DOVEX-5529 format. One line per field, with one value per atom (N, C-alpha, C): residue number from 1; x negated, y negated, z. Coordinates in steps of 0.2 Angstrom, whole numbers, padded with zeros to 4 digits. Last residue first. Layout:
N
i (NUM,...)
x (X,...)
y (Y,...)
z (Z,...)
END
This chain:
356
i (356,356,356,355,355,355,354,354,354,353,353,353,352,352,352,351,351,351,350,350,350,349,349,349,348,348,348,347,347,347,346,346,346,345,345,345,344,344,344,343,343,343,342,342,342,341,341,341,340,340,340,339,339,339,338,338,338,337,337,337,336,336,336,335,335,335,334,334,334,333,333,333,332,332,332,331,331,331,330,330,330,329,329,329,328,328,328,327,327,327,326,326,326,325,325,325,324,324,324,323,323,323,322,322,322,321,321,321,320,320,320,319,319,319,318,318,318,317,317,317,316,316,316,315,315,315,314,314,314,313,313,313,312,312,312,311,311,311,310,310,310,309,309,309,308,308,308,307,307,307,306,306,306,305,305,305,304,304,304,303,303,303,302,302,302,301,301,301,300,300,300,299,299,299,298,298,298,297,297,297,296,296,296,295,295,295,294,294,294,293,293,293,292,292,292,291,291,291,290,290,290,289,289,289,288,288,288,287,287,287,286,286,286,285,285,285,284,284,284,283,283,283,282,282,282,281,281,281,280,280,280,279,279,279,278,278,278,277,277,277,276,276,276,275,275,275,274,274,274,273,273,273,272,272,272,271,271,271,270,270,270,269,269,269,268,268,268,267,267,267,266,266,266,265,265,265,264,264,264,263,263,263,262,262,262,261,261,261,260,260,260,259,259,259,258,258,258,257,257,257,256,256,256,255,255,255,254,254,254,253,253,253,252,252,252,251,251,251,250,250,250,249,249,249,248,248,248,247,247,247,246,246,246,245,245,245,244,244,244,243,243,243,242,242,242,241,241,241,240,240,240,239,239,239,238,238,238,237,237,237,236,236,236,235,235,235,234,234,234,233,233,233,232,232,232,231,231,231,230,230,230,229,229,229,228,228,228,227,227,227,226,226,226,225,225,225,224,224,224,223,223,223,222,222,222,221,221,221,220,220,220,219,219,219,218,218,218,217,217,217,216,216,216,215,215,215,214,214,214,213,213,213,212,212,212,211,211,211,210,210,210,209,209,209,208,208,208,207,207,207,206,206,206,205,205,205,204,204,204,203,203,203,202,202,202,201,201,201,200,200,200,199,199,199,198,198,198,197,197,197,196,196,196,195,195,195,194,194,194,193,193,193,192,192,192,191,191,191,190,190,190,189,189,189,188,188,188,187,187,187,186,186,186,185,185,185,184,184,184,183,183,183,182,182,182,181,181,181,180,180,180,179,179,179,178,178,178,177,177,177,176,176,176,175,175,175,174,174,174,173,173,173,172,172,172,171,171,171,170,170,170,169,169,169,168,168,168,167,167,167,166,166,166,165,165,165,164,164,164,163,163,163,162,162,162,161,161,161,160,160,160,159,159,159,158,158,158,157,157,157,156,156,156,155,155,155,154,154,154,153,153,153,152,152,152,151,151,151,150,150,150,149,149,149,148,148,148,147,147,147,146,146,146,145,145,145,144,144,144,143,143,143,142,142,142,141,141,141,140,140,140,139,139,139,138,138,138,137,137,137,136,136,136,135,135,135,134,134,134,133,133,133,132,132,132,131,131,131,130,130,130,129,129,129,128,128,128,127,127,127,126,126,126,125,125,125,124,124,124,123,123,123,122,122,122,121,121,121,120,120,120,119,119,119,118,118,118,117,117,117,116,116,116,115,115,115,114,114,114,113,113,113,112,112,112,111,111,111,110,110,110,109,109,109,108,108,108,107,107,107,106,106,106,105,105,105,104,104,104,103,103,103,102,102,102,101,101,101,100,100,100,99,99,99,98,98,98,97,97,97,96,96,96,95,95,95,94,94,94,93,93,93,92,92,92,91,91,91,90,90,90,89,89,89,88,88,88,87,87,87,86,86,86,85,85,85,84,84,84,83,83,83,82,82,82,81,81,81,80,80,80,79,79,79,78,78,78,77,77,77,76,76,76,75,75,75,74,74,74,73,73,73,72,72,72,71,71,71,70,70,70,69,69,69,68,68,68,67,67,67,66,66,66,65,65,65,64,64,64,63,63,63,62,62,62,61,61,61,60,60,60,59,59,59,58,58,58,57,57,57,56,56,56,55,55,55,54,54,54,53,53,53,52,52,52,51,51,51,50,50,50,49,49,49,48,48,48,47,47,47,46,46,46,45,45,45,44,44,44,43,43,43,42,42,42,41,41,41,40,40,40,39,39,39,38,38,38,37,37,37,36,36,36,35,35,35,34,34,34,33,33,33,32,32,32,31,31,31,30,30,30,29,29,29,28,28,28,27,27,27,26,26,26,25,25,25,24,24,24,23,23,23,22,22,22,21,21,21,20,20,20,19,19,19,18,18,18,17,17,17,16,16,16,15,15,15,14,14,14,13,13,13,12,12,12,11,11,11,10,10,10,9,9,9,8,8,8,7,7,7,6,6,6,5,5,5,4,4,4,3,3,3,2,2,2,1,1,1)
x (-0110,-0106,-0105,-0106,-0111,-0105,-0102,-0100,-0104,-0111,-0110,-0105,-0103,-0105,-0104,-0101,-0097,-0102,-0093,-0099,-0096,-0082,-0083,-0089,-0072,-0075,-0077,-0064,-0065,-0068,-0060,-0063,-0066,-0039,-0046,-0050,-0031,-0032,-0037,-0029,-0034,-0035,-0019,-0022,-0029,-0013,-0012,-0015,-0018,-0020,-0019,-0019,-0016,-0019,-0035,-0030,-0025,-0049,-0042,-0038,-0065,-0060,-0054,-0073,-0068,-0063,-0090,-0086,-0080,-0104,-0097,-0092,-0112,-0110,-0105,-0107,-0108,-0107,-0102,-0104,-0106,-0097,-0092,-0094,-0104,-0105,-0099,-0103,-0111,-0110,-0090,-0094,-0098,-0086,-0087,-0092,-0088,-0085,-0083,-0095,-0098,-0095,-0090,-0092,-0094,-0094,-0094,-0092,-0094,-0099,-0096,-0078,-0084,-0090,-0062,-0066,-0074,-0049,-0055,-0060,-0033,-0039,-0044,-0017,-0021,-0030,-0010,-0005,-0009,-0017,-0013,-0010,-0013,-0016,-0012,-0008,-0011,-0013,-0003,0001,0001,-0017,-0013,-0006,-0026,-0026,-0019,-0020,-0025,-0027,-0010,-0006,-0013,-0013,-0013,-0010,-0024,-0020,-0022,-0032,-0024,-0021,-0035,-0035,-0030,-0031,-0029,-0032,-0043,-0039,-0036,-0051,-0045,-0043,-0058,-0059,-0055,-0060,-0058,-0055,-0053,-0058,-0054,-0039,-0041,-0047,-0039,-0038,-0039,-0036,-0039,-0036,-0045,-0038,-0040,-0059,-0056,-0052,-0066,-0061,-0056,-0067,-0070,-0065,-0072,-0067,-0070,-0080,-0080,-0074,-0081,-0079,-0079,-0096,-0090,-0089,-0107,-0104,-0098,-0113,-0114,-0109,-0128,-0121,-0121,-0138,-0138,-0130,-0143,-0139,-0139,-0150,-0154,-0150,-0142,-0150,-0152,-0131,-0129,-0137,-0127,-0133,-0134,-0117,-0125,-0130,-0107,-0110,-0116,-0105,-0107,-0112,-0101,-0104,-0109,-0092,-0094,-0102,-0081,-0082,-0088,-0086,-0082,-0084,-0087,-0089,-0083,-0077,-0078,-0083,-0088,-0079,-0084,-0087,-0088,-0084,-0082,-0084,-0088,-0079,-0084,-0086,-0062,-0065,-0073,-0061,-0059,-0062,-0065,-0070,-0068,-0057,-0061,-0066,-0045,-0045,-0050,-0051,-0049,-0048,-0048,-0056,-0055,-0035,-0038,-0045,-0032,-0029,-0032,-0035,-0040,-0037,-0040,-0037,-0040,-0052,-0049,-0046,-0060,-0053,-0049,-0073,-0072,-0062,-0090,-0083,-0081,-0105,-0100,-0093,-0112,-0110,-0108,-0117,-0124,-0119,-0109,-0109,-0114,-0098,-0103,-0104,-0084,-0088,-0096,-0084,-0086,-0088,-0071,-0078,-0079,-0056,-0060,-0066,-0055,-0059,-0059,-0049,-0046,-0049,-0055,-0052,-0047,-0060,-0063,-0059,-0056,-0053,-0056,-0064,-0064,-0061,-0065,-0067,-0062,-0071,-0069,-0070,-0070,-0073,-0069,-0059,-0065,-0069,-0050,-0055,-0062,-0050,-0050,-0055,-0045,-0049,-0049,-0045,-0042,-0046,-0046,-0049,-0042,-0039,-0040,-0045,-0036,-0032,-0033,-0045,-0044,-0039,-0037,-0042,-0041,-0038,-0035,-0039,-0044,-0043,-0039,-0050,-0043,-0039,-0063,-0061,-0053,-0063,-0063,-0063,-0064,-0058,-0059,-0077,-0071,-0064,-0085,-0087,-0077,-0082,-0081,-0080,-0089,-0081,-0077,-0100,-0100,-0090,-0101,-0102,-0099,-0099,-0094,-0093,-0105,-0103,-0097,-0102,-0101,-0099,-0114,-0108,-0107,-0131,-0125,-0119,-0135,-0137,-0134,-0123,-0125,-0129,-0127,-0123,-0126,-0126,-0131,-0127,-0129,-0126,-0128,-0126,-0132,-0128,-0115,-0117,-0123,-0115,-0113,-0117,-0105,-0111,-0110,-0103,-0101,-0107,-0099,-0105,-0102,-0098,-0096,-0099,-0094,-0096,-0096,-0074,-0081,-0085,-0072,-0072,-0071,-0067,-0073,-0076,-0055,-0056,-0062,-0057,-0053,-0054,-0074,-0064,-0062,-0087,-0082,-0076,-0099,-0092,-0088,-0116,-0111,-0104,-0123,-0121,-0116,-0116,-0116,-0117,-0114,-0118,-0120,-0104,-0102,-0108,-0106,-0107,-0106,-0095,-0100,-0100,-0096,-0093,-0099,-0104,-0101,-0097,-0121,-0114,-0112,-0125,-0126,-0120,-0132,-0129,-0131,-0135,-0138,-0131,-0143,-0137,-0139,-0152,-0151,-0146,-0145,-0145,-0148,-0155,-0153,-0152,-0146,-0150,-0148,-0146,-0141,-0148,-0144,-0148,-0146,-0143,-0138,-0141,-0150,-0150,-0146,-0139,-0145,-0146,-0137,-0135,-0140,-0132,-0139,-0136,-0121,-0123,-0130,-0114,-0118,-0122,-0099,-0103,-0107,-0090,-0094,-0100,-0078,-0083,-0089,-0065,-0065,-0074,-0063,-0064,-0066,-0046,-0051,-0055,-0031,-0035,-0042,-0026,-0027,-0032,-0019,-0016,-0018,-0029,-0023,-0019,-0040,-0041,-0034,-0036,-0037,-0036,-0034,-0028,-0029,-0047,-0044,-0039,-0046,-0053,-0050,-0040,-0037,-0041,-0047,-0040,-0037,-0059,-0059,-0053,-0051,-0055,-0056,-0046,-0043,-0045,-0061,-0055,-0051,-0062,-0066,-0063,-0054,-0054,-0057,-0056,-0050,-0052,-0068,-0070,-0063,-0065,-0070,-0070,-0055,-0054,-0058,-0066,-0062,-0058,-0074,-0076,-0072,-0062,-0066,-0069,-0061,-0056,-0060,-0074,-0070,-0067,-0074,-0080,-0077,-0064,-0065,-0070,-0069,-0063,-0061,-0079,-0082,-0074,-0085,-0079,-0078,-0095,-0097,-0090,-0090,-0096,-0098,-0080,-0080,-0084,-0082,-0077,-0080,-0085,-0088,-0088,-0073,-0080,-0084,-0064,-0062,-0067,-0067,-0066,-0066,-0064,-0071,-0071,-0049,-0054,-0061,-0046,-0045,-0050,-0051,-0053,-0052,-0043,-0050,-0052,-0029,-0032,-0039,-0030,-0030,-0032,-0033,-0039,-0038,-0022,-0027,-0034,-0014,-0012,-0019,-0019,-0017,-0018,-0014,-0022,-0023,-0001,-0003,-0012,0002,0002,0000,-0001,-0004,-0005,0008,0001,-0004,0021,0017,0011,0027,0026,0023,0042,0035,0034,0053,0053,0045,0053,0053,0051,0051,0057,0058,0041,0041,0047,0040,0036,0037,0050,0054,0050,0042,0048,0050,0034,0032,0037,0043,0044,0039,0036,0038,0038,0029,0037,0042,0015,0019,0025,0014,0012,0014,0019,0017,0019,0024,0017,0016,0035,0033,0026,0039,0043,0042,0028,0028,0034,0031,0026,0028,0040,0043,0037,0030,0036,0039,0012,0019,0025,0006,0007,0013,0019,0013,0012,0015,0018,0014,0007,0008,0012,0013,0010,0011,0007,0012,0008,-0004,0001,0004,-0010,-0005,-0004,-0020,-0024,-0017,-0012,-0014,-0018,-0014,-0013,-0018,-0017,-0013,-0010,-0030,-0028,-0021,-0035,-0039,-0036,-0023,-0026,-0034,-0015,-0012,-0018,-0026,-0021,-0018,-0028,-0034,-0027,-0015,-0021,-0026,-0014,-0008,-0012,-0022,-0023,-0020,-0019,-0025,-0026,-0003,-0007,-0013,-0006,-0004,-0005,-0012,-0017,-0015,-0001,-0006,-0012,0008,0010,0003,0001,0003,0005,0002,-0005,-0004,0010,0011,0004,0001,0005,0006,0000,-0001,0002,0008,0000,-0001,0023,0019,0012,0025,0021,0021,0031,0032,0031,0019,0024,0026,0015,0015,0019,0016,0017,0017,0005,0005,0008,0004,0002,0003,0013,0016,0013,0001,0005,0011,-0013,-0011,-0002,-0027,-0022,-0017,-0042,-0038,-0032,-0047,-0046,-0041,-0049,-0043,-0041,-0062,-0059,-0051,-0067,-0067,-0065,-0059,-0056,-0060,-0067,-0061,-0059,-0079,-0080,-0072,-0075,-0078,-0077,-0072,-0066,-0067,-0083,-0078,-0073,-0090,-0093,-0088,-0083,-0083,-0085,-0087,-0080,-0080,-0101,-0099,-0091,-0104,-0104,-0103,-0098,-0095,-0095,-0108,-0099,-0097,-0119,-0118,-0110,-0115,-0117,-0117,-0114,-0109,-0108,-0122,-0121,-0115,-0121,-0121,-0117)
y (-0048,-0046,-0052,-0055,-0055,-0053,-0052,-0053,-0050,-0062,-0056,-0057,-0068,-0070,-0063,-0071,-0069,-0069,-0078,-0075,-0075,-0076,-0078,-0077,-0084,-0078,-0081,-0091,-0093,-0084,-0100,-0097,-0095,-0096,-0100,-0095,-0085,-0088,-0091,-0085,-0081,-0083,-0091,-0092,-0089,-0088,-0084,-0085,-0099,-0092,-0085,-0114,-0108,-0103,-0123,-0121,-0116,-0137,-0132,-0129,-0143,-0140,-0137,-0155,-0151,-0150,-0159,-0158,-0153,-0157,-0162,-0159,-0154,-0149,-0152,-0155,-0160,-0154,-0157,-0153,-0158,-0166,-0165,-0159,-0166,-0173,-0173,-0153,-0155,-0162,-0146,-0150,-0153,-0130,-0137,-0141,-0116,-0121,-0128,-0109,-0111,-0115,-0119,-0112,-0115,-0124,-0125,-0118,-0126,-0127,-0129,-0121,-0125,-0122,-0122,-0119,-0124,-0121,-0125,-0121,-0120,-0117,-0120,-0126,-0125,-0123,-0133,-0129,-0123,-0144,-0137,-0132,-0155,-0154,-0149,-0159,-0153,-0150,-0174,-0170,-0162,-0181,-0181,-0176,-0180,-0173,-0174,-0187,-0183,-0178,-0196,-0188,-0185,-0210,-0205,-0198,-0217,-0213,-0209,-0226,-0228,-0223,-0216,-0220,-0220,-0212,-0210,-0215,-0207,-0213,-0214,-0200,-0199,-0204,-0198,-0204,-0205,-0183,-0187,-0196,-0174,-0175,-0183,-0165,-0174,-0171,-0147,-0153,-0160,-0134,-0139,-0144,-0120,-0123,-0131,-0112,-0116,-0120,-0101,-0099,-0103,-0101,-0103,-0100,-0097,-0098,-0097,-0104,-0100,-0102,-0105,-0107,-0102,-0097,-0098,-0101,-0102,-0097,-0095,-0111,-0113,-0110,-0105,-0108,-0109,-0099,-0098,-0099,-0108,-0102,-0105,-0118,-0111,-0106,-0126,-0127,-0122,-0123,-0124,-0124,-0123,-0118,-0121,-0133,-0135,-0130,-0131,-0135,-0133,-0116,-0117,-0122,-0121,-0115,-0116,-0129,-0134,-0127,-0119,-0125,-0127,-0102,-0108,-0114,-0088,-0095,-0097,-0074,-0078,-0085,-0058,-0064,-0069,-0039,-0046,-0051,-0026,-0030,-0035,-0022,-0023,-0024,-0022,-0019,-0016,-0037,-0031,-0024,-0042,-0043,-0039,-0037,-0035,-0037,-0045,-0039,-0035,-0058,-0057,-0048,-0058,-0059,-0055,-0057,-0053,-0050,-0072,-0062,-0058,-0076,-0078,-0072,-0070,-0075,-0075,-0067,-0067,-0072,-0070,-0074,-0067,-0063,-0070,-0066,-0058,-0056,-0062,-0062,-0062,-0061,-0048,-0055,-0054,-0034,-0038,-0046,-0025,-0026,-0030,-0029,-0031,-0030,-0019,-0023,-0023,-0020,-0017,-0022,-0032,-0028,-0025,-0038,-0034,-0031,-0055,-0050,-0045,-0068,-0064,-0056,-0068,-0073,-0069,-0052,-0060,-0065,-0039,-0045,-0052,-0027,-0033,-0036,-0010,-0016,-0023,0005,0000,-0006,0021,0016,0009,0032,0033,0028,0025,0032,0032,0012,0016,0021,0001,0007,0012,-0016,-0011,-0005,-0033,-0026,-0021,-0045,-0043,-0037,-0045,-0044,-0043,-0033,-0040,-0039,-0018,-0020,-0030,-0015,-0017,-0020,0002,-0006,-0009,0012,0015,0004,0015,0018,0014,0007,0015,0019,-0008,-0003,0005,-0006,-0006,-0004,-0004,-0003,0000,-0019,-0011,-0007,-0027,-0029,-0020,-0025,-0023,-0024,-0025,-0019,-0019,-0039,-0035,-0028,-0048,-0043,-0040,-0062,-0055,-0053,-0073,-0072,-0065,-0076,-0076,-0075,-0076,-0080,-0079,-0073,-0070,-0076,-0078,-0079,-0075,-0078,-0075,-0073,-0092,-0086,-0083,-0102,-0099,-0092,-0115,-0111,-0106,-0131,-0125,-0120,-0147,-0142,-0134,-0162,-0155,-0152,-0178,-0175,-0168,-0186,-0183,-0178,-0194,-0189,-0191,-0197,-0198,-0194,-0192,-0198,-0195,-0182,-0182,-0189,-0186,-0180,-0179,-0195,-0199,-0193,-0196,-0193,-0195,-0204,-0201,-0200,-0204,-0206,-0202,-0209,-0206,-0208,-0216,-0219,-0217,-0220,-0215,-0219,-0225,-0229,-0224,-0215,-0222,-0226,-0200,-0206,-0212,-0187,-0190,-0196,-0169,-0175,-0181,-0167,-0164,-0170,-0167,-0171,-0168,-0157,-0160,-0163,-0146,-0151,-0154,-0128,-0132,-0141,-0114,-0117,-0125,-0103,-0106,-0110,-0093,-0099,-0101,-0080,-0081,-0088,-0070,-0076,-0078,-0056,-0058,-0067,-0056,-0054,-0059,-0053,-0054,-0051,-0059,-0052,-0057,-0070,-0065,-0063,-0076,-0071,-0072,-0089,-0084,-0082,-0089,-0091,-0087,-0095,-0090,-0095,-0097,-0100,-0095,-0104,-0099,-0100,-0111,-0115,-0109,-0106,-0110,-0114,-0089,-0093,-0100,-0085,-0087,-0091,-0082,-0085,-0085,-0079,-0074,-0076,-0087,-0084,-0080,-0088,-0084,-0083,-0093,-0086,-0083,-0105,-0102,-0092,-0112,-0109,-0103,-0113,-0105,-0104,-0124,-0119,-0113,-0131,-0129,-0125,-0135,-0132,-0129,-0141,-0135,-0130,-0153,-0149,-0142,-0156,-0155,-0151,-0162,-0159,-0154,-0172,-0166,-0160,-0181,-0178,-0172,-0185,-0181,-0178,-0192,-0184,-0180,-0203,-0198,-0190,-0210,-0203,-0202,-0212,-0208,-0204,-0221,-0216,-0210,-0232,-0228,-0221,-0234,-0232,-0227,-0240,-0236,-0232,-0251,-0246,-0241,-0259,-0256,-0249,-0264,-0261,-0255,-0273,-0266,-0261,-0278,-0279,-0271,-0280,-0282,-0280,-0281,-0277,-0275,-0284,-0286,-0279,-0280,-0287,-0290,-0266,-0272,-0280,-0263,-0261,-0265,-0265,-0267,-0268,-0256,-0262,-0268,-0244,-0248,-0255,-0246,-0246,-0247,-0245,-0251,-0252,-0232,-0240,-0245,-0224,-0226,-0231,-0229,-0229,-0230,-0223,-0231,-0231,-0211,-0215,-0221,-0206,-0207,-0210,-0209,-0213,-0213,-0200,-0207,-0211,-0189,-0188,-0197,-0189,-0190,-0190,-0188,-0194,-0196,-0177,-0180,-0189,-0169,-0169,-0174,-0180,-0174,-0174,-0183,-0185,-0178,-0176,-0176,-0179,-0174,-0176,-0178,-0159,-0165,-0170,-0145,-0149,-0155,-0142,-0140,-0142,-0150,-0151,-0150,-0144,-0150,-0152,-0139,-0135,-0138,-0150,-0145,-0143,-0167,-0159,-0154,-0179,-0176,-0169,-0188,-0190,-0184,-0187,-0186,-0185,-0186,-0179,-0179,-0193,-0196,-0188,-0192,-0189,-0191,-0196,-0191,-0188,-0209,-0203,-0196,-0217,-0214,-0207,-0219,-0213,-0209,-0229,-0223,-0217,-0233,-0233,-0228,-0232,-0229,-0231,-0243,-0245,-0241,-0248,-0245,-0247,-0264,-0260,-0257,-0263,-0267,-0262,-0263,-0260,-0264,-0266,-0268,-0264,-0265,-0259,-0261,-0278,-0277,-0271,-0274,-0273,-0273,-0264,-0271,-0270,-0253,-0256,-0262,-0251,-0255,-0258,-0248,-0252,-0255,-0238,-0243,-0249,-0231,-0233,-0240,-0227,-0230,-0233,-0223,-0231,-0233,-0213,-0214,-0225,-0204,-0208,-0212,-0204,-0208,-0210,-0195,-0202,-0208,-0182,-0185,-0193,-0181,-0185,-0185,-0176,-0182,-0186,-0163,-0168,-0176,-0158,-0159,-0163,-0156,-0162,-0164,-0149,-0156,-0160,-0136,-0140,-0147,-0134,-0137,-0140,-0129,-0133,-0133,-0114,-0119,-0123,-0107,-0109,-0111,-0105,-0110,-0111,-0104,-0101,-0106,-0101,-0105,-0103,-0100,-0099,-0103,-0115,-0109,-0105,-0128,-0128,-0122,-0126,-0133,-0132,-0114,-0113,-0120,-0114,-0113,-0114,-0125,-0124,-0122,-0127,-0130,-0126,-0127,-0128,-0132,-0128,-0120,-0122,-0140,-0140,-0132,-0141,-0140,-0141,-0141,-0138,-0135,-0152,-0145,-0141,-0164,-0162,-0155,-0163,-0162,-0161,-0169,-0160,-0160,-0180,-0177,-0170,-0187,-0186,-0182,-0186,-0181,-0180,-0195,-0189,-0183,-0208,-0205,-0198,-0209,-0208,-0205,-0208,-0204,-0203,-0221,-0217,-0210,-0230,-0229,-0222,-0229,-0227,-0226,-0234,-0226,-0225,-0247,-0243,-0235,-0253,-0252,-0247,-0243,-0248,-0247,-0237,-0236,-0240)
z (0477,0481,0486,0461,0465,0472,0444,0449,0454,0431,0435,0441,0417,0424,0429,0401,0407,0412,0384,0391,0396,0372,0378,0380,0359,0359,0369,0344,0351,0353,0333,0333,0340,0337,0336,0335,0339,0332,0333,0350,0352,0343,0364,0358,0356,0376,0371,0365,0386,0386,0381,0377,0380,0380,0376,0373,0377,0374,0377,0374,0376,0373,0377,0380,0386,0379,0380,0376,0380,0384,0388,0385,0374,0380,0384,0358,0363,0369,0342,0344,0352,0332,0337,0342,0321,0326,0331,0317,0319,0324,0315,0313,0319,0318,0321,0319,0314,0310,0314,0325,0318,0313,0339,0335,0328,0356,0348,0346,0373,0367,0361,0381,0381,0374,0385,0381,0381,0398,0394,0391,0399,0399,0396,0402,0396,0400,0410,0406,0402,0416,0422,0417,0404,0411,0414,0392,0392,0398,0392,0391,0392,0392,0397,0396,0379,0383,0390,0371,0368,0373,0372,0371,0370,0371,0379,0378,0364,0362,0369,0374,0372,0369,0389,0383,0380,0406,0398,0395,0418,0416,0408,0431,0424,0424,0442,0440,0432,0444,0450,0447,0426,0434,0438,0426,0423,0430,0417,0424,0423,0412,0410,0415,0421,0421,0418,0422,0423,0420,0416,0419,0422,0398,0406,0410,0380,0387,0393,0368,0375,0380,0350,0356,0363,0342,0346,0350,0342,0336,0338,0352,0347,0339,0362,0361,0356,0372,0367,0366,0388,0385,0377,0395,0396,0391,0395,0392,0393,0402,0395,0391,0415,0412,0406,0417,0421,0418,0410,0410,0412,0418,0409,0408,0431,0429,0420,0426,0431,0429,0421,0416,0418,0428,0428,0423,0417,0421,0423,0421,0416,0420,0426,0426,0422,0429,0427,0427,0426,0432,0430,0414,0415,0421,0415,0413,0415,0420,0424,0422,0406,0413,0416,0398,0397,0401,0403,0404,0403,0399,0408,0408,0387,0388,0396,0385,0383,0386,0391,0393,0392,0381,0388,0390,0365,0369,0377,0351,0356,0363,0340,0341,0346,0341,0341,0340,0348,0346,0345,0338,0346,0344,0329,0334,0339,0331,0334,0334,0325,0331,0335,0313,0312,0323,0305,0312,0312,0287,0292,0299,0281,0281,0287,0271,0278,0276,0267,0269,0273,0270,0265,0263,0287,0280,0277,0289,0291,0285,0298,0295,0293,0301,0303,0298,0306,0301,0304,0311,0315,0308,0307,0307,0309,0305,0310,0311,0294,0293,0298,0302,0294,0292,0314,0312,0304,0314,0312,0313,0321,0318,0320,0323,0318,0317,0338,0332,0325,0346,0345,0339,0354,0351,0350,0374,0367,0362,0379,0378,0372,0378,0380,0379,0376,0382,0384,0365,0364,0371,0368,0365,0366,0378,0380,0377,0365,0371,0376,0358,0357,0362,0366,0366,0364,0362,0368,0370,0348,0352,0357,0347,0346,0348,0362,0355,0353,0374,0373,0365,0370,0370,0371,0380,0374,0374,0392,0391,0383,0407,0400,0396,0424,0419,0412,0439,0436,0429,0453,0451,0444,0469,0462,0461,0465,0469,0467,0464,0459,0465,0467,0468,0467,0458,0459,0462,0456,0459,0458,0441,0447,0450,0426,0429,0436,0423,0422,0427,0407,0410,0420,0399,0401,0406,0394,0395,0402,0384,0390,0394,0376,0376,0384,0372,0376,0376,0361,0359,0365,0369,0364,0364,0376,0369,0364,0392,0387,0382,0405,0400,0395,0414,0411,0405,0409,0413,0407,0409,0405,0410,0418,0415,0412,0433,0429,0424,0439,0437,0431,0453,0446,0445,0466,0463,0455,0464,0466,0465,0455,0456,0460,0449,0456,0459,0438,0440,0446,0428,0436,0435,0417,0418,0425,0406,0411,0412,0388,0395,0399,0370,0376,0383,0357,0362,0368,0345,0351,0354,0330,0335,0339,0320,0323,0329,0305,0316,0314,0292,0294,0302,0282,0287,0289,0267,0270,0275,0267,0266,0271,0267,0261,0263,0264,0269,0266,0258,0258,0263,0271,0264,0265,0281,0276,0271,0290,0283,0278,0299,0301,0295,0293,0294,0298,0288,0282,0285,0299,0298,0291,0302,0306,0304,0295,0294,0297,0301,0294,0293,0312,0312,0306,0307,0311,0310,0303,0300,0300,0314,0309,0305,0320,0322,0320,0310,0312,0315,0315,0304,0308,0325,0326,0319,0323,0327,0326,0317,0314,0318,0326,0320,0316,0335,0337,0333,0326,0329,0332,0327,0320,0322,0339,0335,0328,0340,0345,0343,0333,0333,0336,0338,0331,0330,0349,0349,0343,0344,0349,0349,0330,0333,0337,0321,0328,0332,0309,0312,0318,0299,0306,0310,0286,0288,0296,0286,0283,0286,0292,0297,0293,0283,0289,0293,0273,0271,0278,0278,0277,0275,0278,0286,0284,0266,0270,0276,0260,0258,0264,0270,0270,0268,0264,0271,0271,0252,0253,0261,0254,0250,0252,0258,0263,0261,0248,0253,0258,0239,0238,0246,0244,0244,0242,0245,0251,0251,0232,0234,0240,0228,0224,0229,0237,0238,0235,0240,0236,0237,0256,0248,0246,0264,0264,0257,0273,0265,0264,0283,0281,0273,0287,0284,0282,0292,0287,0281,0304,0301,0294,0315,0310,0302,0326,0321,0315,0332,0327,0323,0330,0333,0328,0331,0326,0328,0341,0342,0337,0341,0348,0348,0327,0330,0338,0316,0322,0327,0301,0303,0312,0299,0295,0300,0304,0306,0304,0301,0309,0308,0287,0290,0296,0283,0286,0289,0271,0273,0277,0272,0268,0272,0279,0271,0268,0294,0291,0282,0303,0298,0294,0316,0313,0308,0337,0329,0323,0352,0347,0341,0361,0361,0355,0363,0366,0366,0351,0359,0363,0339,0342,0349,0325,0333,0334,0311,0315,0321,0309,0305,0309,0316,0313,0309,0322,0325,0323,0309,0317,0320,0300,0299,0308,0307,0304,0303,0307,0312,0313,0293,0297,0303,0289,0287,0291,0296,0298,0293,0291,0298,0298,0280,0279,0286,0283,0280,0281,0289,0294,0289,0277,0283,0288,0272,0268,0272,0279,0278,0273,0293,0287,0282,0309,0304,0299,0317,0314,0311,0328,0330,0323,0325,0329,0331,0308,0314,0318,0292,0298,0306,0277,0283,0291,0267,0270,0274,0262,0269,0271,0252,0253,0262,0246,0253,0256,0235,0240,0247,0230,0228,0234,0237,0234,0234,0248,0248,0242,0245,0244,0244,0250,0244,0242,0263,0263,0254,0266,0266,0267,0258,0255,0260,0265,0257,0255,0276,0277,0268,0271,0275,0273,0267,0262,0265,0279,0273,0269,0285,0288,0285,0279,0278,0281,0281,0275,0275,0294,0292,0287,0293,0295,0294,0284,0284,0287,0296,0289,0286,0305,0306,0301,0298,0301,0303,0296,0291,0292,0310,0306,0299,0324,0318,0314,0339,0332,0325)
END
């Protein structure tokens, strides 16, 4: 990717983030103290801090230059600032925080112009672009969690669900060393995996399919409510009639497993999902798999060591993308990961037939 494109995507990520966060002001800048969200004012500042840390301050020997904002590490370093303390930090005002982000971005863009052939800088610019995209999606589902209006109204394409027979075989799971795309450390490196024949749904489980389980005594998803005999779903700040043909979303891994037991189906493994992805309709919701998030055989942590390393064996892999995922981040090889109880994210699932 040439320097001009790197700069353009970095700016586009910032513009998207600004749109998603535009509704955060007043009391919403901190919001309620919950384990599944960050105070928005802190998270906005963290995005700028991360970009400055890796694109301006980080040196190859691991040392750091001084931050633009004095004391920024004590405020925004997510590896050392405990989650529960982020509401009580002496955070700069929103105006000052935005000025800090603009200052950092301007300096990074200038460095890209000055050092167009710097491969290390190219890597970190791409990392920070995608990191900001991830936080933009997190800001988006924070609106859902807290019942705020949808910041960017999105619509998706929904498809009829049918089973697809997959012959199985050997394939390379993960990213290849010669890939031109950005590669996160947990995708390293591609390795041979044998997949037995299986049968997988062409699209995620729909609201109508999940409702059949609920009507027979299963637990309803967290944002569903029955009103005067009709099922309603809260989407951001509005309650609307449940749309049967849309993929069910905001279901956690445990709820998904309960549906699978009822339906006598199973989740695909990460390898099965990726092996068959070209035949699937995906991108409306993140999709839970049965696979525990774990390192590939040749895994080595990248300089941002806390991206993957602390989360192995305690999270499950989700594949695909959601309607809120910036397109820059969409890749069949991307490995998203959450703990089993996280249903606040834009997550759904597809299933496989259980064969004798």
